[in-house]
C-alpha positions, 0 to 999 in steps of 0.5 A: 171253443172260445177263450179256453184253458184246460182244466189242468193247465198250470197256472201262473203264481201270484206275485206280490209286486205284479198284477196278474193279468189274462188277455182275451183272444179269439181262441184262447187266454193269454196270462201274463204280469203287469208291472207299474213304476213306482215313481210313475209319470203322468204317461209311461212308456211300456215294455212287452217282454217275451220269454224263450222256448219252454219258458213263461212269463215268470222268466222275465219278472226280474228284467220287468222289475228292473224296467219298472224301477227305471219308470217303465210299465212292463208286461211279461206274457206266457206265449201261446202254448206255455204255462199259464196260456192256452194253445199250443206252441206253433213256432212263431206263427199264431203267437205273433198275432197274439202278440199284436193283440197284446200290445193293443191291450197294453195300449189301452191300459192307464198311464200308457204312452201309446206313442212309446211302446217297445218289446223285449223278446228272448230267443223264440221270444225274440223271433216273435218280437220282430215279427210282431213288429211287422204287423202293428205300428204300435210298437216303436222299438224291438230288442231281441236277445239270441233270436231265431230270424232264419228258420230253413238256416237254422235247422242246417246249422244248429248243434242242439239234436232236438231242434231239426226234429222240432222244426220238421214237426211244428215249423215246416209247412207252407207258412214257414216264410211267415216265421222267419223275421229275414223274410220281412226285413222290408217291413221292419221300420223301427229301431232294433237292438240284437244281442248274441253270444258269439259262441252260441250253436244252439241259435247260432250267431250268424242268425243275428249277424246276417239279419243285422247286415240285411236290415242295414242294407235296407237302411234300417236302424239296428245295433248288433252287440255280440258277448264275447265267449257267451253261448245260448246262456249268456251267464251272469256277466253276459246278462249284466252287460246285455242289460246295460246295452238294453237301457242305453238303447232305451234311453235313446230311443224309448225314453222316461220323461218326467214332469218338472 
């Protein structure tokens, strides 16, 4: 079956300020929203945004709007298996290939600066974002909030009771290594920003701390920012600080340039 959604699959609601999009893949459709800057340059940098487990493209409309206000083209995606998109959640396997195709789709859109495309992912979306950057040279920066980077270690250390069963049922197979960014450090050659709460036990903080050290040891460009007192849910103040770090990072590594 090609390019399918179940007849009763929940769809994404229309948004007054965003274009609803569907990206056709070999076996499914990916749904999301495309937002363009009000004050567009001739060519604008672009960002792909990926939600966390159980979420969808609507979750990242707020940061997408902030990016559009700052001059970026923003594409928010529902990953495979989540509202609006076809298929089943696969713990960062086909979801990575899907994202690479979405990046290629974005690069073909009008006014996108193809040499300035980045990606931001949250939790599972952070895992997928990091892995996608190992499979395409189109991505120039990665921002990952509280990402899963080492699935076997995550299974051992999380305090969320449902996660070990999820890993056993969905993640554990002969391709488990493909799902862990720690196994792909040597393939990451772009600037990376990691933001994590220092009290996160759902996706323990060490997932970012250890990964950042591996990147440094490999000579990669990485910034690790820890939010004091924050759990997996950053909270209002934590999100505000994380966004300030994100924009500082993007302004340096993926800037908006205006014609004069």
